[in-house]
C-alpha positions in Angstrom: 0.0 0.0 0.0 1.3 3.4 -0.9 2.1 5.8 1.9 2.5 8.9 -0.3 0.8 12.0 1.1 0.2 15.1 -1.1 1.4 18.0 1.0 -0.5 20.4 -1.3 -3.9 18.9 -0.9 -4.9 21.2 1.9 -3.5 24.2 -0.1 -5.7 23.2 -3.1 -8.8 22.9 -1.0 -8.1 26.3 0.7 -7.7 28.0 -2.7 -11.0 26.6 -3.9 -12.8 27.8 -0.8 -11.2 31.3 -1.1 -12.0 31.5 -4.8 -15.6 30.9 -3.9 -15.6 33.4 -1.1 -13.8 36.1 -3.1 -14.7 35.6 -6.8 -13.0 38.8 -8.0 -9.6 37.3 -6.8 -10.2 33.9 -8.3 -9.0 34.3 -11.9 -5.9 36.3 -11.2 -4.8 34.6 -8.0 -6.5 31.7 -6.2 -7.1 29.6 -9.4 -3.5 30.1 -10.5 -2.2 29.2 -7.0 -4.3 26.1 -7.0 -3.1 25.1 -10.5 0.6 25.6 -9.7 0.2 23.6 -6.5 -1.4 20.7 -8.4 1.2 20.8 -11.1 4.2 21.3 -8.7 5.3 24.4 -10.6 7.3 25.8 -7.7 8.8 28.8 -9.5 5.5 29.9 -11.0 3.9 29.4 -7.6 6.5 31.5 -5.9 6.0 34.4 -8.4 2.2 34.4 -8.0 2.5 34.4 -4.2 5.0 37.3 -4.3 2.5 39.1 -6.5 -0.4 38.4 -4.2 1.3 39.9 -1.2 3.1 42.7 -3.0 2.6 46.4 -2.0 1.2 47.1 -5.5 -1.7 44.6 -5.0 -2.3 44.7 -1.2 -5.1 47.3 -1.5 -7.0 44.6 -3.5 -5.8 41.3 -2.1 -5.5 42.0 1.6 -8.9 41.4 3.1 -10.4 40.2 6.4 -11.8 36.7 6.4 -14.9 36.4 8.5 -15.2 33.4 10.9 -11.7 32.2 10.2 -9.1 31.1 12.7 -6.3 33.3 14.0 -3.8 31.9 11.5 -6.1 32.9 8.5 -8.1 35.9 9.8 -7.0 37.8 6.7 -6.2 36.7 3.2 -2.4 37.2 3.7 -2.3 35.1 6.9 -4.5 32.5 5.2 -2.3 32.1 2.1 0.8 32.0 4.3 -0.5 29.3 6.8 -2.5 27.2 4.3 -0.2 27.4 1.2 3.2 28.8 1.9 3.8 26.8 5.1 3.0 23.5 3.2 5.4 24.1 0.3 8.1 26.1 2.1 10.9 23.6 1.5 10.2 24.0 -2.3 10.6 27.8 -2.3 13.7 29.8 -2.7 14.6 30.9 0.9 14.9 34.6 0.1 11.6 34.6 -1.7 10.0 32.7 1.2 11.4 35.5 3.5 10.0 38.2 1.3 6.5 36.6 1.4 6.6 36.1 5.2 7.7 39.8 5.6 4.8 41.1 3.5 2.4 38.9 5.5 3.8 40.1 8.9 4.0 43.8 8.1 0.6 44.0 6.3 -1.1 42.0 9.1 0.1 44.4 11.7 -1.1 47.3 9.5 -4.7 45.9 9.5 -4.8 45.3 13.2 -2.8 42.2 14.2 -0.6 42.6 17.3 3.0 43.4 16.6 3.9 40.2 18.5 2.1 38.1 15.8 4.2 39.7 13.1 7.4 39.2 15.0 6.6 35.6 15.6 6.0 34.9 11.9 9.4 36.3 11.0 11.3 35.0 14.0 10.0 31.4 13.5 11.1 31.5 9.9 14.5 33.0 10.9 15.1 30.2 13.4 14.5 27.6 10.7 16.8 29.3 8.2 19.6 29.9 10.7 19.5 26.2 11.6 19.7 25.2 7.9 22.5 27.7 7.3 22.0 27.5 3.5 21.2 31.1 2.5 23.0 33.9 4.3 21.1 36.5 2.2 17.8 35.3 3.5 19.0 35.3 7.0 20.4 38.9 6.7 17.1 40.0 5.1 14.9 38.6 7.8 17.1 40.0 10.6 16.8 43.4 9.0 13.1 43.2 8.6 12.6 42.0 12.2 14.6 45.1 13.3 12.5 47.3 11.1 9.3 45.9 12.5 10.5 46.5 16.0 11.5 50.1 15.1 8.1 50.8 13.5 6.0 49.3 16.3 8.2 50.3 19.2 8.0 49.4 22.9 6.0 51.4 25.5 8.4 50.5 28.3 11.6 52.7 28.2 13.8 49.9 29.4 12.6 47.4 26.8 12.8 50.2 24.2 16.5 50.9 25.0 17.3 47.2 25.0 15.6 46.7 21.6 17.4 49.7 20.1 20.8 48.3 21.4 20.1 44.9 19.7 19.1 46.6 16.5 22.3 48.7 16.5 24.4 45.6 17.1 22.7 43.8 14.3 23.3 46.7 11.9 27.0 46.9 12.7 27.4 43.1 12.6 25.6 42.6 9.3 27.2 45.5 7.4 30.4 43.5 6.7 28.5 40.3 5.9 26.7 42.1 3.0 30.0 42.1 1.2 29.8 38.3 0.9 26.8 38.7 -1.5 27.4 39.1 -5.3 26.7 42.8 -5.5 25.1 43.0 -9.0 22.4 40.3 -8.5 18.7 41.0 -7.8 19.0 39.1 -4.5 21.8 41.3 -3.3 19.8 44.4 -4.2 16.9 43.1 -2.1 19.0 42.2 0.9 21.0 45.4 0.8 17.9 47.5 0.5 16.4 45.8 3.6 19.6 46.4 5.6 19.9 50.1 4.7 16.1 50.8 5.3 16.5 49.4 8.8 19.7 51.3 9.5 18.4 54.6 8.3 15.1 54.1 10.3 17.3 53.4 13.4 19.3 56.6 13.0 16.2 58.6 12.2 15.0 57.7 15.7 18.2 58.0 17.7 20.1 60.5 15.5 22.3 62.3 14.6 20.9 63.6 11.3 24.2 63.1 9.5 24.1 59.4 10.3 20.6 59.1 9.0 21.7 61.0 5.9 24.6 58.7 5.1 22.4 55.5 5.5 19.5 57.0 3.5 21.8 57.9 0.6 23.0 54.3 0.6 19.3 53.1 0.7 18.5 55.2 -2.4 20.8 52.9 -4.4 18.3 50.2 -3.9 15.0 52.1 -3.7 13.0 53.2 -6.6 10.5 55.9 -5.7 7.2 56.4 -7.4 6.7 59.8 -9.0 3.7 62.0 -9.8 0.3 61.0 -8.7 1.6 57.5 -7.9 4.0 58.8 -5.3 3.3 57.1 -1.9 3.6 58.4 1.6 6.8 56.4 2.2 8.6 58.2 -0.7 7.4 61.6 0.4 8.4 61.1 4.0 11.8 59.9 2.9 12.3 62.9 0.6 11.4 65.3 3.4 13.6 63.6 6.0 16.5 63.6 3.5 16.1 67.3 2.8 16.1 68.1 6.5 19.1 65.9 7.3 21.1 67.3 4.3 20.4 70.9 5.5 21.1 70.3 9.2 23.6 67.3 9.3 27.0 68.1 10.6 29.7 67.5 8.0 27.2 66.9 5.2 28.5 69.1 2.4 28.2 66.9 -0.7 24.6 67.7 -1.4 24.7 67.1 -5.1 24.2 63.3 -4.7 20.7 64.0 -3.3 19.7 67.0 -5.3 20.1 64.9 -8.5 18.2 61.9 -7.1 14.7 61.1 -8.4 13.5 60.9 -4.7 13.1 64.7 -4.6 10.7 64.7 -7.5 8.0 63.2 -5.4 7.7 66.5 -3.5 6.9 68.4 -6.7 3.4 69.9 -6.6 3.2 69.2 -2.8 3.2 71.7 0.1 6.7 70.6 0.9 8.2 71.5 -2.5 9.9 74.5 -0.8 12.3 72.2 1.0 13.7 71.0 -2.3 14.1 74.6 -3.5 15.9 75.5 -0.2 18.2 72.4 -0.5 19.1 73.2 -4.1 20.1 76.8 -3.2 22.3 75.4 -0.4 23.8 72.8 -2.7 24.7 75.5 -5.3 26.3 77.6 -2.6 24.2 80.5 -3.6 24.2 82.6 -0.4 22.0 85.4 -1.8 19.2 83.0 -3.0 19.4 81.0 0.2 18.9 84.1 2.4 16.1 85.3 0.3 14.3 82.0 0.5 14.8 81.9 4.3 13.9 85.5 5.1 11.4 86.5 2.4 9.9 83.6 0.5 9.5 80.8 3.1 9.9 82.1 6.6 6.7 80.7 7.9 7.4 77.2 6.4 10.9 77.2 8.0 9.4 78.2 11.3 7.1 75.2 11.2 10.0 72.8 11.0 11.7 72.4 14.4 14.7 70.7 12.9 15.5 73.8 10.8 14.7 76.2 13.7 16.9 74.3 16.2 19.8 74.0 13.8 19.5 77.4 12.1 23.1 78.4 13.2 24.6 75.2 11.7 22.5 75.6 8.6 23.8 79.2 8.2 27.4 78.0 8.6 26.8 75.3 6.0 25.6 77.7 3.3 28.5 80.1 4.1 31.1 77.3 3.7 29.5 76.0 0.5 29.3 79.6 -0.8 33.0 79.9 -0.3 33.7 76.7 -2.2 31.5 77.9 -5.0 33.5 81.2 -5.2 36.7 79.1 -5.5 35.1 76.7 -8.0 34.1 79.6 -10.3 37.7 80.7 -10.5 40.1 79.2 -13.2 42.4 76.5 -11.7 45.4 78.8 -12.3 43.8 81.8 -10.6 42.5 80.5 -7.3 43.6 83.4 -5.1 40.7 85.3 -3.4 41.0 88.4 -1.4 39.2 88.8 1.9 37.1 91.6 0.5 36.0 89.5 -2.5 35.0 86.7 -0.1 33.1 89.1 2.2 31.1 90.5 -0.7 30.4 87.1 -2.2 29.3 85.5 1.1 27.5 88.7 2.4 29.4 88.6 5.7 31.4 91.2 7.6 35.1 91.5 6.6 36.3 90.5 10.1 34.5 87.1 9.8 36.3 86.1 6.6 39.4 84.7 8.3 37.3 82.5 10.6 35.3 81.2 7.6 38.5 80.2 5.8 39.9 78.5 8.8 36.7 76.6 9.3 36.7 75.4 5.7 40.3 74.2 6.2 39.4 72.4 9.5 36.5 70.5 8.0 38.6 69.5 5.0 36.5 71.4 2.4 39.6 72.9 0.9 43.3 73.3 1.3 45.5 76.2 0.7 47.6 79.1 2.1 46.1 82.1 3.9 48.0 85.4 3.9 46.7 87.5 6.7 49.0 90.4 6.0 48.0 90.6 2.3 44.4 89.7 3.1 44.0 86.8 0.7 43.9 83.0 0.4 45.4 80.8 -2.3 43.4 77.6 -2.7 45.2 74.5 -3.9 42.5 71.9 -3.5 38.7 71.7 -2.9 36.7 68.6 -1.8 35.4 66.6 -4.8 31.6 66.7 -5.0 28.6 65.8 -7.1 27.9 68.6 -9.5 24.6 70.0 -10.8 24.0 70.2 -14.6 24.8 74.0 -14.5 28.0 73.4 -12.6 29.0 70.7 -15.1 28.4 73.1 -17.9 30.6 75.7 -16.2 33.3 73.1 -15.6 33.1 72.1 -19.3 33.7 75.7 -20.2 36.7 75.8 -17.9 38.1 72.7 -19.6 37.5 74.3 -23.0 39.4 77.4 -22.0 42.2 75.3 -20.6 42.4 73.3 -23.8 42.6 76.5 -25.9 45.3 77.9 -23.7 47.3 74.6 -23.9 47.1 74.5 -27.7 48.2 78.2 -27.9 51.2 77.4 -25.6 52.1 74.4 -27.7 52.0 76.5 -30.9 54.3 79.2 -29.3 56.8 76.5 -28.2 56.8 74.9 -31.7 57.5 78.3 -33.3 60.3 79.0 -30.8 61.9 75.7 -31.8 61.6 76.4 -35.5 62.8 80.0 -35.3 65.2 80.2 -32.3 66.3 83.6 -31.2 
């Protein structure tokens, strides 16, 4: 007598029942899941399950299930407990982790206790760690558990501090382990994205803003924001936080890498669009435009942002230093000597403050050079490399063209001298 037991039989019966209960989800989801289970098409089954629990579809597919047990009280929990759990050994471990993560987070969103979501992820993590087959899946789940803890939080201060300490340790431990993944694979993108989302969320909570900024910039390498009418709250919040961190973060001077990122486009046509305008003026080092925006155009909006109010002095120092770098950048490479008077006029500061500004730029490694206090000038030999805007790149191209013309002219003079020596 055969002892074969079809592990997918319960999954098939569940899909038939759900297709009857939710006919509008039958054709695109439940019928396909049923068919793939019956035919043992594990890859196709994985893809349809990922699609079912995806952010793009959850507004349609995530629904409460009346009179169901705790493990299937919504459609996501149901498909996880009745289908995914039955065929888990057949599914790629990272894909399995992604499905579990969507189920856990979305279930919490619709009213499940955070502990339920944590249990789903922690149980799966324990199984994957014991098998020790896919380091990417383990790192992904650890990051997502940390993110869920950060988003749900702890009411008790002692537990909250303990949880934050564990998350910080996990972030620092997992950072080097990410290098073991092949960097240009889709799997690596998913795992890295999860890690940096958790790390930037951690530093958003505990600070400082420059730490959040650095992690968020790394996260943008793996995150594709939706633009226009499709822009979601997550993208808008991230764009706002990035602008604030860029403006107030200590030591954050290379703003071009954010100004040119598509993330800022999600704030277009929103009440927060002024933040992008302020950031772009700061990135250009345009002191006059920046002051006008602060004092005349958007004073009430700035006053409504505690981060900008509390860090106004640091923000003013930043625009002054970036303004100095822009004055240097505008000079030809062979003529980078600026007088104190020229600097004072360009930065709109008193003459007696110029020396301090130069010394400050030297101390934070924005530029190198020699200051002549007697002559009242500074000769700059190096400025910090930075991401340039389109306008700045055009200006740099013009400088290269002028240099090339001068080099050709010098070459021609030297050739004439060799042919017709004095």
